[in-house]
mmCIF file of the N, C-alpha and C atoms, coordinates in Angstrom:
data_MODEL
# 
_entry.id   MODEL 
# 
loop_
_atom_site.group_PDB 
_atom_site.id 
_atom_site.type_symbol 
_atom_site.label_atom_id 
_atom_site.label_alt_id 
_atom_site.label_comp_id 
_atom_site.label_asym_id 
_atom_site.label_entity_id 
_atom_site.label_seq_id 
_atom_site.pdbx_PDB_ins_code 
_atom_site.Cartn_x 
_atom_site.Cartn_y 
_atom_site.Cartn_z 
_atom_site.occupancy 
_atom_site.B_iso_or_equiv 
_atom_site.pdbx_formal_charge 
_atom_site.auth_seq_id 
_atom_site.auth_comp_id 
_atom_site.auth_asym_id 
_atom_site.auth_atom_id 
_atom_site.pdbx_PDB_model_num 
ATOM 1   N N  . MET A 1 1  ? -43.261 -5.693 105.906 1.00 0.00 ? 1  MET A N  1 
ATOM 2   C CA . MET A 1 1  ? -44.875 -4.514 106.279 1.00 0.00 ? 1  MET A CA 1 
ATOM 3   C C  . MET A 1 1  ? -45.443 -4.284 104.920 1.00 0.00 ? 1  MET A C  1 
ATOM 4   N N  . GLY A 1 2  ? -46.272 -5.064 104.755 1.00 0.00 ? 2  GLY A N  1 
ATOM 5   C CA . GLY A 1 2  ? -46.903 -5.284 103.532 1.00 0.00 ? 2  GLY A CA 1 
ATOM 6   C C  . GLY A 1 2  ? -48.011 -4.266 103.641 1.00 0.00 ? 2  GLY A C  1 
ATOM 7   N N  . ALA A 1 3  ? -48.754 -3.774 101.902 1.00 0.00 ? 3  ALA A N  1 
ATOM 8   C CA . ALA A 1 3  ? -48.798 -2.169 101.615 1.00 0.00 ? 3  ALA A CA 1 
ATOM 9   C C  . ALA A 1 3  ? -49.836 -2.739 102.799 1.00 0.00 ? 3  ALA A C  1 
ATOM 10  N N  . GLU A 1 4  ? -51.151 -2.593 102.766 1.00 0.00 ? 4  GLU A N  1 
ATOM 11  C CA . GLU A 1 4  ? -52.058 -3.012 104.143 1.00 0.00 ? 4  GLU A CA 1 
ATOM 12  C C  . GLU A 1 4  ? -51.928 -2.801 105.367 1.00 0.00 ? 4  GLU A C  1 
ATOM 13  N N  . THR A 1 5  ? -50.802 -3.223 105.726 1.00 0.00 ? 5  THR A N  1 
ATOM 14  C CA . THR A 1 5  ? -50.429 -3.226 106.858 1.00 0.00 ? 5  THR A CA 1 
ATOM 15  C C  . THR A 1 5  ? -49.968 -2.190 106.922 1.00 0.00 ? 5  THR A C  1 
ATOM 16  N N  . ARG A 1 6  ? -48.794 -1.257 106.503 1.00 0.00 ? 6  ARG A N  1 
ATOM 17  C CA . ARG A 1 6  ? -48.243 0.123  106.092 1.00 0.00 ? 6  ARG A CA 1 
ATOM 18  C C  . ARG A 1 6  ? -49.532 0.551  106.425 1.00 0.00 ? 6  ARG A C  1 
ATOM 19  N N  . HIS A 1 7  ? -50.540 0.798  105.183 1.00 0.00 ? 7  HIS A N  1 
ATOM 20  C CA . HIS A 1 7  ? -51.863 1.825  105.525 1.00 0.00 ? 7  HIS A CA 1 
ATOM 21  C C  . HIS A 1 7  ? -52.606 1.910  105.985 1.00 0.00 ? 7  HIS A C  1 
ATOM 22  N N  . ALA A 1 8  ? -52.444 0.273  107.083 1.00 0.00 ? 8  ALA A N  1 
ATOM 23  C CA . ALA A 1 8  ? -53.284 0.354  108.815 1.00 0.00 ? 8  ALA A CA 1 
ATOM 24  C C  . ALA A 1 8  ? -52.286 0.901  109.394 1.00 0.00 ? 8  ALA A C  1 
ATOM 25  N N  . GLY A 1 9  ? -51.133 0.816  109.212 1.00 0.00 ? 9  GLY A N  1 
ATOM 26  C CA . GLY A 1 9  ? -50.436 1.508  110.809 1.00 0.00 ? 9  GLY A CA 1 
ATOM 27  C C  . GLY A 1 9  ? -49.644 3.590  110.185 1.00 0.00 ? 9  GLY A C  1 
ATOM 28  N N  . ARG A 1 10 ? -50.359 3.634  108.977 1.00 0.00 ? 10 ARG A N  1 
ATOM 29  C CA . ARG A 1 10 ? -50.071 5.116  108.222 1.00 0.00 ? 10 ARG A CA 1 
ATOM 30  C C  . ARG A 1 10 ? -51.828 5.561  109.170 1.00 0.00 ? 10 ARG A C  1 
ATOM 31  N N  . ALA A 1 11 ? -52.472 5.231  109.177 1.00 0.00 ? 11 ALA A N  1 
ATOM 32  C CA . ALA A 1 11 ? -53.938 5.194  109.273 1.00 0.00 ? 11 ALA A CA 1 
ATOM 33  C C  . ALA A 1 11 ? -53.763 5.683  110.736 1.00 0.00 ? 11 ALA A C  1 
ATOM 34  N N  . ALA A 1 12 ? -52.917 4.647  111.805 1.00 0.00 ? 12 ALA A N  1 
ATOM 35  C CA . ALA A 1 12 ? -53.232 5.285  113.174 1.00 0.00 ? 12 ALA A CA 1 
ATOM 36  C C  . ALA A 1 12 ? -52.145 5.890  113.886 1.00 0.00 ? 12 ALA A C  1 
ATOM 37  N N  . ALA A 1 13 ? -50.809 5.721  112.582 1.00 0.00 ? 13 ALA A N  1 
ATOM 38  C CA . ALA A 1 13 ? -49.974 7.135  113.428 1.00 0.00 ? 13 ALA A CA 1 
ATOM 39  C C  . ALA A 1 13 ? -51.055 8.378  112.858 1.00 0.00 ? 13 ALA A C  1 
ATOM 40  N N  . GLU A 1 14 ? -51.421 8.668  112.104 1.00 0.00 ? 14 GLU A N  1 
ATOM 41  C CA . GLU A 1 14 ? -52.051 9.953  111.645 1.00 0.00 ? 14 GLU A CA 1 
ATOM 42  C C  . GLU A 1 14 ? -52.687 10.099 112.926 1.00 0.00 ? 14 GLU A C  1 
ATOM 43  N N  . GLU A 1 15 ? -53.666 8.703  113.417 1.00 0.00 ? 15 GLU A N  1 
ATOM 44  C CA . GLU A 1 15 ? -55.383 9.677  114.011 1.00 0.00 ? 15 GLU A CA 1 
ATOM 45  C C  . GLU A 1 15 ? -54.499 9.716  115.499 1.00 0.00 ? 15 GLU A C  1 
ATOM 46  N N  . ALA A 1 16 ? -53.468 9.039  115.258 1.00 0.00 ? 16 ALA A N  1 
ATOM 47  C CA . ALA A 1 16 ? -51.756 9.566  117.299 1.00 0.00 ? 16 ALA A CA 1 
ATOM 48  C C  . ALA A 1 16 ? -52.473 10.931 117.047 1.00 0.00 ? 16 ALA A C  1 
ATOM 49  N N  . ALA A 1 17 ? -51.567 11.514 115.830 1.00 0.00 ? 17 ALA A N  1 
ATOM 50  C CA . ALA A 1 17 ? -50.538 12.495 115.966 1.00 0.00 ? 17 ALA A CA 1 
ATOM 51  C C  . ALA A 1 17 ? -52.083 14.086 115.703 1.00 0.00 ? 17 ALA A C  1 
ATOM 52  N N  . ARG A 1 18 ? -52.729 13.577 115.554 1.00 0.00 ? 18 ARG A N  1 
ATOM 53  C CA . ARG A 1 18 ? -53.967 14.639 115.096 1.00 0.00 ? 18 ARG A CA 1 
ATOM 54  C C  . ARG A 1 18 ? -54.899 14.315 116.769 1.00 0.00 ? 18 ARG A C  1 
ATOM 55  N N  . ALA A 1 19 ? -54.177 13.110 117.937 1.00 0.00 ? 19 ALA A N  1 
ATOM 56  C CA . ALA A 1 19 ? -55.219 13.173 119.208 1.00 0.00 ? 19 ALA A CA 1 
ATOM 57  C C  . ALA A 1 19 ? -54.068 14.520 120.069 1.00 0.00 ? 19 ALA A C  1 
ATOM 58  N N  . ILE A 1 20 ? -52.828 13.934 119.746 1.00 0.00 ? 20 ILE A N  1 
ATOM 59  C CA . ILE A 1 20 ? -51.791 14.772 120.384 1.00 0.00 ? 20 ILE A CA 1 
ATOM 60  C C  . ILE A 1 20 ? -51.802 15.780 120.313 1.00 0.00 ? 20 ILE A C  1 
ATOM 61  N N  . GLN A 1 21 ? -52.069 16.681 119.246 1.00 0.00 ? 21 GLN A N  1 
ATOM 62  C CA . GLN A 1 21 ? -51.896 18.502 118.815 1.00 0.00 ? 21 GLN A CA 1 
ATOM 63  C C  . GLN A 1 21 ? -53.269 18.649 118.969 1.00 0.00 ? 21 GLN A C  1 
ATOM 64  N N  . ALA A 1 22 ? -54.562 17.955 119.267 1.00 0.00 ? 22 ALA A N  1 
ATOM 65  C CA . ALA A 1 22 ? -55.084 18.325 119.488 1.00 0.00 ? 22 ALA A CA 1 
ATOM 66  C C  . ALA A 1 22 ? -55.363 18.126 121.081 1.00 0.00 ? 22 ALA A C  1 
ATOM 67  N N  . ALA A 1 23 ? -54.837 18.114 121.757 1.00 0.00 ? 23 ALA A N  1 
ATOM 68  C CA . ALA A 1 23 ? -54.718 17.793 123.031 1.00 0.00 ? 23 ALA A CA 1 
ATOM 69  C C  . ALA A 1 23 ? -54.475 19.028 123.846 1.00 0.00 ? 23 ALA A C  1 
ATOM 70  N N  . LEU A 1 24 ? -52.863 19.039 122.511 1.00 0.00 ? 24 LEU A N  1 
ATOM 71  C CA . LEU A 1 24 ? -52.076 20.569 122.920 1.00 0.00 ? 24 LEU A CA 1 
ATOM 72  C C  . LEU A 1 24 ? -52.794 21.453 122.866 1.00 0.00 ? 24 LEU A C  1 
ATOM 73  N N  . ALA A 1 25 ? -53.455 22.238 121.841 1.00 0.00 ? 25 ALA A N  1 
ATOM 74  C CA . ALA A 1 25 ? -54.231 23.291 120.906 1.00 0.00 ? 25 ALA A CA 1 
ATOM 75  C C  . ALA A 1 25 ? -54.601 23.974 121.813 1.00 0.00 ? 25 ALA A C  1 
ATOM 76  N N  . VAL A 1 26 ? -55.826 22.650 122.628 1.00 0.00 ? 26 VAL A N  1 
ATOM 77  C CA . VAL A 1 26 ? -56.688 22.929 123.288 1.00 0.00 ? 26 VAL A CA 1 
ATOM 78  C C  . VAL A 1 26 ? -56.139 23.144 124.904 1.00 0.00 ? 26 VAL A C  1 
ATOM 79  N N  . HIS A 1 27 ? -54.775 23.436 125.436 1.00 0.00 ? 27 HIS A N  1 
ATOM 80  C CA . HIS A 1 27 ? -54.620 23.508 126.805 1.00 0.00 ? 27 HIS A CA 1 
ATOM 81  C C  . HIS A 1 27 ? -53.073 24.803 125.953 1.00 0.00 ? 27 HIS A C  1 
ATOM 82  N N  . GLY A 1 28 ? -53.617 24.971 124.657 1.00 0.00 ? 28 GLY A N  1 
ATOM 83  C CA . GLY A 1 28 ? -53.051 27.054 124.390 1.00 0.00 ? 28 GLY A CA 1 
ATOM 84  C C  . GLY A 1 28 ? -51.781 26.521 124.119 1.00 0.00 ? 28 GLY A C  1 
ATOM 85  N N  . VAL A 1 29 ? -51.217 25.434 123.350 1.00 0.00 ? 29 VAL A N  1 
ATOM 86  C CA . VAL A 1 29 ? -49.849 25.416 123.120 1.00 0.00 ? 29 VAL A CA 1 
ATOM 87  C C  . VAL A 1 29 ? -49.602 25.937 121.529 1.00 0.00 ? 29 VAL A C  1 
ATOM 88  N N  . PRO A 1 30 ? -48.939 26.768 121.438 1.00 0.00 ? 30 PRO A N  1 
ATOM 89  C CA . PRO A 1 30 ? -49.089 27.378 119.558 1.00 0.00 ? 30 PRO A CA 1 
ATOM 90  C C  . PRO A 1 30 ? -49.136 25.831 118.697 1.00 0.00 ? 30 PRO A C  1 
ATOM 91  N N  . GLU A 1 31 ? -50.080 26.424 118.133 1.00 0.00 ? 31 GLU A N  1 
ATOM 92  C CA . GLU A 1 31 ? -49.800 25.711 116.354 1.00 0.00 ? 31 GLU A CA 1 
ATOM 93  C C  . GLU A 1 31 ? -48.344 25.445 116.153 1.00 0.00 ? 31 GLU A C  1 
ATOM 94  N N  . ALA A 1 32 ? -47.705 26.489 116.277 1.00 0.00 ? 32 ALA A N  1 
ATOM 95  C CA . ALA A 1 32 ? -45.854 26.412 115.880 1.00 0.00 ? 32 ALA A CA 1 
ATOM 96  C C  . ALA A 1 32 ? -45.353 25.404 116.626 1.00 0.00 ? 32 ALA A C  1 
ATOM 97  N N  . VAL A 1 33 ? -46.108 24.693 117.648 1.00 0.00 ? 33 VAL A N  1 
ATOM 98  C CA . VAL A 1 33 ? -44.799 23.603 118.142 1.00 0.00 ? 33 VAL A CA 1 
ATOM 99  C C  . VAL A 1 33 ? -45.528 22.845 117.925 1.00 0.00 ? 33 VAL A C  1 
ATOM 100 N N  . TRP A 1 34 ? -47.385 22.567 118.391 1.00 0.00 ? 34 TRP A N  1 
ATOM 101 C CA . TRP A 1 34 ? -48.041 21.174 117.799 1.00 0.00 ? 34 TRP A CA 1 
ATOM 102 C C  . TRP A 1 34 ? -48.002 20.870 116.265 1.00 0.00 ? 34 TRP A C  1 
ATOM 103 N N  . SER A 1 35 ? -47.835 22.101 115.234 1.00 0.00 ? 35 SER A N  1 
ATOM 104 C CA . SER A 1 35 ? -48.596 20.790 113.474 1.00 0.00 ? 35 SER A CA 1 
ATOM 105 C C  . SER A 1 35 ? -46.464 20.245 113.620 1.00 0.00 ? 35 SER A C  1 
ATOM 106 N N  . ARG A 1 36 ? -45.636 20.705 114.330 1.00 0.00 ? 36 ARG A N  1 
ATOM 107 C CA . ARG A 1 36 ? -44.432 19.566 113.708 1.00 0.00 ? 36 ARG A CA 1 
ATOM 108 C C  . ARG A 1 36 ? -44.817 18.214 114.229 1.00 0.00 ? 36 ARG A C  1 
ATOM 109 N N  . ILE A 1 37 ? -45.655 17.432 114.937 1.00 0.00 ? 37 ILE A N  1 
ATOM 110 C CA . ILE A 1 37 ? -45.981 16.703 115.416 1.00 0.00 ? 37 ILE A CA 1 
ATOM 111 C C  . ILE A 1 37 ? -46.039 16.113 113.844 1.00 0.00 ? 37 ILE A C  1 
ATOM 112 N N  . GLU A 1 38 ? -45.429 14.769 114.024 1.00 0.00 ? 38 GLU A N  1 
ATOM 113 C CA . GLU A 1 38 ? -46.559 13.886 112.259 1.00 0.00 ? 38 GLU A CA 1 
ATOM 114 C C  . GLU A 1 38 ? -46.311 12.258 112.930 1.00 0.00 ? 38 GLU A C  1 
ATOM 115 N N  . PRO A 1 39 ? -47.040 11.979 111.804 1.00 0.00 ? 39 PRO A N  1 
ATOM 116 C CA . PRO A 1 39 ? -46.762 9.919  112.054 1.00 0.00 ? 39 PRO A CA 1 
ATOM 117 C C  . PRO A 1 39 ? -45.975 10.203 111.232 1.00 0.00 ? 39 PRO A C  1 
ATOM 118 N N  . VAL A 1 40 ? -45.019 8.546  111.451 1.00 0.00 ? 40 VAL A N  1 
ATOM 119 C CA . VAL A 1 40 ? -43.646 8.019  110.825 1.00 0.00 ? 40 VAL A CA 1 
ATOM 120 C C  . VAL A 1 40 ? -43.982 6.277  110.226 1.00 0.00 ? 40 VAL A C  1 
ATOM 121 N N  . VAL A 1 41 ? -44.319 6.217  109.121 1.00 0.00 ? 41 VAL A N  1 
ATOM 122 C CA . VAL A 1 41 ? -44.158 4.556  109.249 1.00 0.00 ? 41 VAL A CA 1 
ATOM 123 C C  . VAL A 1 41 ? -42.982 4.184  108.689 1.00 0.00 ? 41 VAL A C  1 
ATOM 124 N N  . THR A 1 42 ? -41.809 3.376  109.128 1.00 0.00 ? 42 THR A N  1 
ATOM 125 C CA . THR A 1 42 ? -40.819 2.588  109.178 1.00 0.00 ? 42 THR A CA 1 
ATOM 126 C C  . THR A 1 42 ? -41.918 1.025  109.503 1.00 0.00 ? 42 THR A C  1 
ATOM 127 N N  . ARG A 1 43 ? -40.558 0.780  108.373 1.00 0.00 ? 43 ARG A N  1 
ATOM 128 C CA . ARG A 1 43 ? -40.678 -0.912 109.037 1.00 0.00 ? 43 ARG A CA 1 
ATOM 129 C C  . ARG A 1 43 ? -40.921 -1.772 109.521 1.00 0.00 ? 43 ARG A C  1 
ATOM 130 N N  . SER A 1 44 ? -40.154 -1.388 110.876 1.00 0.00 ? 44 SER A N  1 
ATOM 131 C CA . SER A 1 44 ? -40.665 -1.716 111.936 1.00 0.00 ? 44 SER A CA 1 
ATOM 132 C C  . SER A 1 44 ? -41.168 -1.481 112.782 1.00 0.00 ? 44 SER A C  1 
ATOM 133 N N  . GLY A 1 45 ? -42.243 -0.580 112.017 1.00 0.00 ? 45 GLY A N  1 
ATOM 134 C CA . GLY A 1 45 ? -44.176 0.544  113.174 1.00 0.00 ? 45 GLY A CA 1 
ATOM 135 C C  . GLY A 1 45 ? -44.014 0.969  112.656 1.00 0.00 ? 45 GLY A C  1 
ATOM 136 N N  . ALA A 1 46 ? -45.431 1.816  113.395 1.00 0.00 ? 46 ALA A N  1 
ATOM 137 C CA . ALA A 1 46 ? -45.537 2.998  113.222 1.00 0.00 ? 46 ALA A CA 1 
ATOM 138 C C  . ALA A 1 46 ? -45.383 4.215  114.226 1.00 0.00 ? 46 ALA A C  1 
ATOM 139 N N  . TYR A 1 47 ? -45.234 5.303  113.911 1.00 0.00 ? 47 TYR A N  1 
ATOM 140 C CA . TYR A 1 47 ? -45.158 6.020  115.098 1.00 0.00 ? 47 TYR A CA 1 
ATOM 141 C C  . TYR A 1 47 ? -45.687 7.448  115.615 1.00 0.00 ? 47 TYR A C  1 
ATOM 142 N N  . VAL A 1 48 ? -45.651 8.107  116.080 1.00 0.00 ? 48 VAL A N  1 
ATOM 143 C CA . VAL A 1 48 ? -45.277 9.569  116.706 1.00 0.00 ? 48 VAL A CA 1 
ATOM 144 C C  . VAL A 1 48 ? -44.449 10.592 116.451 1.00 0.00 ? 48 VAL A C  1 
ATOM 145 N N  . SER A 1 49 ? -43.390 10.979 115.985 1.00 0.00 ? 49 SER A N  1 
ATOM 146 C CA . SER A 1 49 ? -42.912 12.230 115.981 1.00 0.00 ? 49 SER A CA 1 
ATOM 147 C C  . SER A 1 49 ? -43.403 13.225 116.487 1.00 0.00 ? 49 SER A C  1 
ATOM 148 N N  . LEU A 1 50 ? -42.666 13.968 118.420 1.00 0.00 ? 50 LEU A N  1 
ATOM 149 C CA . LEU A 1 50 ? -42.820 14.725 118.675 1.00 0.00 ? 50 LEU A CA 1 
ATOM 150 C C  . LEU A 1 50 ? -42.303 15.925 118.614 1.00 0.00 ? 50 LEU A C  1 
ATOM 151 N N  . GLY A 1 51 ? -40.995 15.757 117.482 1.00 0.00 ? 51 GLY A N  1 
ATOM 152 C CA . GLY A 1 51 ? -40.384 16.210 117.688 1.00 0.00 ? 51 GLY A CA 1 
ATOM 153 C C  . GLY A 1 51 ? -39.073 17.170 118.884 1.00 0.00 ? 51 GLY A C  1 
ATOM 154 N N  . VAL A 1 52 ? -38.811 18.434 118.183 1.00 0.00 ? 52 VAL A N  1 
ATOM 155 C CA . VAL A 1 52 ? -38.468 18.916 119.368 1.00 0.00 ? 52 VAL A CA 1 
ATOM 156 C C  . VAL A 1 52 ? -39.259 19.434 120.248 1.00 0.00 ? 52 VAL A C  1 
ATOM 157 N N  . LEU A 1 53 ? -39.570 19.593 121.700 1.00 0.00 ? 53 LEU A N  1 
ATOM 158 C CA . LEU A 1 53 ? -40.135 19.991 122.173 1.00 0.00 ? 53 LEU A CA 1 
ATOM 159 C C  . LEU A 1 53 ? -39.109 21.666 123.242 1.00 0.00 ? 53 LEU A C  1 
ATOM 160 N N  . ASP A 1 54 ? -39.922 22.158 123.597 1.00 0.00 ? 54 ASP A N  1 
ATOM 161 C CA . ASP A 1 54 ? -39.487 23.404 125.104 1.00 0.00 ? 54 ASP A CA 1 
ATOM 162 C C  . ASP A 1 54 ? -39.376 22.285 126.559 1.00 0.00 ? 54 ASP A C  1 
ATOM 163 N N  . VAL A 1 55 ? -37.773 22.515 127.215 1.00 0.00 ? 55 VAL A N  1 
ATOM 164 C CA . VAL A 1 55 ? -38.220 21.723 127.976 1.00 0.00 ? 55 VAL A CA 1 
ATOM 165 C C  . VAL A 1 55 ? -39.266 22.047 129.017 1.00 0.00 ? 55 VAL A C  1 
ATOM 166 N N  . ALA A 1 56 ? -40.401 23.043 129.209 1.00 0.00 ? 56 ALA A N  1 
ATOM 167 C CA . ALA A 1 56 ? -41.670 23.696 130.422 1.00 0.00 ? 56 ALA A CA 1 
ATOM 168 C C  . ALA A 1 56 ? -42.648 22.976 129.202 1.00 0.00 ? 56 ALA A C  1 
ATOM 169 N N  . LEU A 1 57 ? -42.320 22.705 128.314 1.00 0.00 ? 57 LEU A N  1 
ATOM 170 C CA . LEU A 1 57 ? -43.309 21.830 127.593 1.00 0.00 ? 57 LEU A CA 1 
ATOM 171 C C  . LEU A 1 57 ? -43.531 20.483 127.794 1.00 0.00 ? 57 LEU A C  1 
ATOM 172 N N  . ALA A 1 58 ? -42.667 19.767 127.879 1.00 0.00 ? 58 ALA A N  1 
ATOM 173 C CA . ALA A 1 58 ? -42.309 18.578 128.068 1.00 0.00 ? 58 ALA A CA 1 
ATOM 174 C C  . ALA A 1 58 ? -42.375 18.523 129.183 1.00 0.00 ? 58 ALA A C  1 
ATOM 175 N N  . GLU A 1 59 ? -42.473 18.890 130.734 1.00 0.00 ? 59 GLU A N  1 
ATOM 176 C CA . GLU A 1 59 ? -42.595 18.613 131.070 1.00 0.00 ? 59 GLU A CA 1 
ATOM 177 C C  . GLU A 1 59 ? -43.965 19.070 132.521 1.00 0.00 ? 59 GLU A C  1 
ATOM 178 N N  . GLN A 1 60 ? -44.731 19.869 131.245 1.00 0.00 ? 60 GLN A N  1 
ATOM 179 C CA . GLN A 1 60 ? -46.300 19.976 131.594 1.00 0.00 ? 60 GLN A CA 1 
ATOM 180 C C  . GLN A 1 60 ? -47.077 18.698 130.755 1.00 0.00 ? 60 GLN A C  1 
ATOM 181 N N  . ILE A 1 61 ? -46.521 18.192 130.114 1.00 0.00 ? 61 ILE A N  1 
ATOM 182 C CA . ILE A 1 61 ? -47.018 16.734 129.084 1.00 0.00 ? 61 ILE A CA 1 
ATOM 183 C C  . ILE A 1 61 ? -47.027 15.783 130.296 1.00 0.00 ? 61 ILE A C  1 
ATOM 184 N N  . ALA A 1 62 ? -45.486 15.327 130.745 1.00 0.00 ? 62 ALA A N  1 
ATOM 185 C CA . ALA A 1 62 ? -45.015 14.669 131.902 1.00 0.00 ? 62 ALA A CA 1 
ATOM 186 C C  . ALA A 1 62 ? -46.097 15.071 133.117 1.00 0.00 ? 62 ALA A C  1 
ATOM 187 N N  . ALA A 1 63 ? -46.203 15.873 133.194 1.00 0.00 ? 63 ALA A N  1 
ATOM 188 C CA . ALA A 1 63 ? -46.475 15.813 134.351 1.00 0.00 ? 63 ALA A CA 1 
ATOM 189 C C  . ALA A 1 63 ? -48.145 15.698 134.651 1.00 0.00 ? 63 ALA A C  1 
ATOM 190 N N  . ALA A 1 64 ? -48.847 15.787 133.681 1.00 0.00 ? 64 ALA A N  1 
ATOM 191 C CA . ALA A 1 64 ? -50.362 15.697 132.254 1.00 0.00 ? 64 ALA A CA 1 
ATOM 192 C C  . ALA A 1 64 ? -50.445 13.915 133.070 1.00 0.00 ? 64 ALA A C  1 
ATOM 193 N N  . LEU A 1 65 ? -49.295 13.228 131.966 1.00 0.00 ? 65 LEU A N  1 
ATOM 194 C CA . LEU A 1 65 ? -49.484 11.609 131.821 1.00 0.00 ? 65 LEU A CA 1 
ATOM 195 C C  . LEU A 1 65 ? -48.788 11.303 133.647 1.00 0.00 ? 65 LEU A C  1 
ATOM 196 N N  . HIS A 1 66 ? -48.895 11.651 133.844 1.00 0.00 ? 66 HIS A N  1 
ATOM 197 C CA . HIS A 1 66 ? -48.422 11.198 135.280 1.00 0.00 ? 66 HIS A CA 1 
ATOM 198 C C  . HIS A 1 66 ? -49.788 11.194 136.246 1.00 0.00 ? 66 HIS A C  1 
ATOM 199 N N  . ARG A 1 67 ? -50.407 13.076 136.496 1.00 0.00 ? 67 ARG A N  1 
ATOM 200 C CA . ARG A 1 67 ? -51.445 13.207 136.906 1.00 0.00 ? 67 ARG A CA 1 
ATOM 201 C C  . ARG A 1 67 ? -52.977 11.189 136.619 1.00 0.00 ? 67 ARG A C  1 
ATOM 202 N N  . SER A 1 68 ? -52.620 11.192 135.534 1.00 0.00 ? 68 SER A N  1 
ATOM 203 C CA . SER A 1 68 ? -54.180 10.927 134.925 1.00 0.00 ? 68 SER A CA 1 
ATOM 204 C C  . SER A 1 68 ? -53.982 9.464  134.537 1.00 0.00 ? 68 SER A C  1 
ATOM 205 N N  . ALA A 1 69 ? -52.580 8.613  135.001 1.00 0.00 ? 69 ALA A N  1 
ATOM 206 C CA . ALA A 1 69 ? -52.544 7.446  135.320 1.00 0.00 ? 69 ALA A CA 1 
ATOM 207 C C  . ALA A 1 69 ? -50.936 7.334  136.480 1.00 0.00 ? 69 ALA A C  1 
ATOM 208 N N  . PRO A 1 70 ? -50.855 6.280  136.580 1.00 0.00 ? 70 PRO A N  1 
ATOM 209 C CA . PRO A 1 70 ? -49.445 6.364  137.577 1.00 0.00 ? 70 PRO A CA 1 
ATOM 210 C C  . PRO A 1 70 ? -48.358 5.964  136.699 1.00 0.00 ? 70 PRO A C  1 
ATOM 211 N N  . CYS A 1 71 ? -47.712 6.106  137.121 1.00 0.00 ? 71 CYS A N  1 
ATOM 212 C CA . CYS A 1 71 ? -46.460 5.000  136.098 1.00 0.00 ? 71 CYS A CA 1 
ATOM 213 C C  . CYS A 1 71 ? -45.896 3.712  136.264 1.00 0.00 ? 71 CYS A C  1 
ATOM 214 N N  . PRO A 1 72 ? -46.256 3.066  135.599 1.00 0.00 ? 72 PRO A N  1 
ATOM 215 C CA . PRO A 1 72 ? -46.249 1.406  135.710 1.00 0.00 ? 72 PRO A CA 1 
ATOM 216 C C  . PRO A 1 72 ? -44.749 0.746  136.298 1.00 0.00 ? 72 PRO A C  1 
ATOM 217 N N  . ALA A 1 73 ? -43.465 1.697  136.198 1.00 0.00 ? 73 ALA A N  1 
ATOM 218 C CA . ALA A 1 73 ? -42.524 1.563  137.010 1.00 0.00 ? 73 ALA A CA 1 
ATOM 219 C C  . ALA A 1 73 ? -42.646 1.592  138.512 1.00 0.00 ? 73 ALA A C  1 
ATOM 220 N N  . ASN A 1 74 ? -43.103 3.241  138.517 1.00 0.00 ? 74 ASN A N  1 
ATOM 221 C CA . ASN A 1 74 ? -43.601 3.065  139.812 1.00 0.00 ? 74 ASN A CA 1 
ATOM 222 C C  . ASN A 1 74 ? -44.969 3.386  139.958 1.00 0.00 ? 74 ASN A C  1 
ATOM 223 N N  . PRO A 1 75 ? -45.553 3.167  140.281 1.00 0.00 ? 75 PRO A N  1 
ATOM 224 C CA . PRO A 1 75 ? -46.888 3.036  140.839 1.00 0.00 ? 75 PRO A CA 1 
ATOM 225 C C  . PRO A 1 75 ? -47.073 4.158  142.447 1.00 0.00 ? 75 PRO A C  1 
ATOM 226 N N  . GLY A 1 76 ? -46.490 3.862  142.622 1.00 0.00 ? 76 GLY A N  1 
ATOM 227 C CA . GLY A 1 76 ? -46.978 5.154  144.164 1.00 0.00 ? 76 GLY A CA 1 
ATOM 228 C C  . GLY A 1 76 ? -46.726 7.047  142.971 1.00 0.00 ? 76 GLY A C  1 
ATOM 229 N N  . VAL A 1 77 ? -46.172 6.899  141.797 1.00 0.00 ? 77 VAL A N  1 
ATOM 230 C CA . VAL A 1 77 ? -45.731 8.557  141.171 1.00 0.00 ? 77 VAL A CA 1 
ATOM 231 C C  . VAL A 1 77 ? -46.783 8.824  141.047 1.00 0.00 ? 77 VAL A C  1 
ATOM 232 N N  . ARG A 1 78 ? -47.507 9.701  141.677 1.00 0.00 ? 78 ARG A N  1 
ATOM 233 C CA . ARG A 1 78 ? -48.529 10.567 141.148 1.00 0.00 ? 78 ARG A CA 1 
ATOM 234 C C  . ARG A 1 78 ? -48.116 11.635 139.818 1.00 0.00 ? 78 ARG A C  1 
ATOM 235 N N  . GLU A 1 79 ? -47.101 12.558 140.247 1.00 0.00 ? 79 GLU A N  1 
ATOM 236 C CA . GLU A 1 79 ? -47.110 13.711 140.074 1.00 0.00 ? 79 GLU A CA 1 
ATOM 237 C C  . GLU A 1 79 ? -45.317 13.874 139.314 1.00 0.00 ? 79 GLU A C  1 
ATOM 238 N N  . PHE A 1 80 ? -44.953 14.690 138.410 1.00 0.00 ? 80 PHE A N  1 
ATOM 239 C CA . PHE A 1 80 ? -44.060 14.901 137.815 1.00 0.00 ? 80 PHE A CA 1 
ATOM 240 C C  . PHE A 1 80 ? -43.101 15.860 139.415 1.00 0.00 ? 80 PHE A C  1 
ATOM 241 N N  . ARG A 1 81 ? -41.454 14.989 138.950 1.00 0.00 ? 81 ARG A N  1 
ATOM 242 C CA . ARG A 1 81 ? -40.645 15.513 139.872 1.00 0.00 ? 81 ARG A CA 1 
ATOM 243 C C  . ARG A 1 81 ? -39.126 15.628 139.504 1.00 0.00 ? 81 ARG A C  1 
ATOM 244 N N  . ARG A 1 82 ? -38.592 16.694 138.709 1.00 0.00 ? 82 ARG A N  1 
ATOM 245 C CA . ARG A 1 82 ? -37.933 16.815 138.163 1.00 0.00 ? 82 ARG A CA 1 
ATOM 246 C C  . ARG A 1 82 ? -36.489 15.625 138.490 1.00 0.00 ? 82 ARG A C  1 
ATOM 247 N N  . PRO A 1 83 ? -35.632 15.410 138.110 1.00 0.00 ? 83 PRO A N  1 
ATOM 248 C CA . PRO A 1 83 ? -34.725 14.498 139.176 1.00 0.00 ? 83 PRO A CA 1 
ATOM 249 C C  . PRO A 1 83 ? -33.408 14.794 138.792 1.00 0.00 ? 83 PRO A C  1 
ATOM 250 N N  . ALA A 1 84 ? -32.519 14.809 140.345 1.00 0.00 ? 84 ALA A N  1 
ATOM 251 C CA . ALA A 1 84 ? -32.041 14.948 140.916 1.00 0.00 ? 84 ALA A CA 1 
ATOM 252 C C  . ALA A 1 84 ? -31.233 15.228 140.007 1.00 0.00 ? 84 ALA A C  1 
ATOM 253 N N  . ARG A 1 85 ? -29.919 16.243 139.554 1.00 0.00 ? 85 ARG A N  1 
ATOM 254 C CA . ARG A 1 85 ? -28.626 16.354 138.602 1.00 0.00 ? 85 ARG A CA 1 
ATOM 255 C C  . ARG A 1 85 ? -27.716 16.038 139.531 1.00 0.00 ? 85 ARG A C  1 
# 
């Protein structure tokens, strides 16, 4: 990955990380949780690390994503349901 590509990837990852942080903050998630979200750039691409999330928060995020758009793998599913164990 060239320097220009790496820089563009870093900028995109930083913007995405800030967007997720802002969305969590608006919904009352404590700063101690969302401040751990960080951009990551590797040779294979740009990513956003969510770090370790509390199970309840992860379920809330999943539920919000399901409400906003159907799951591509199963378009009929519109809400989060914990898988049976």
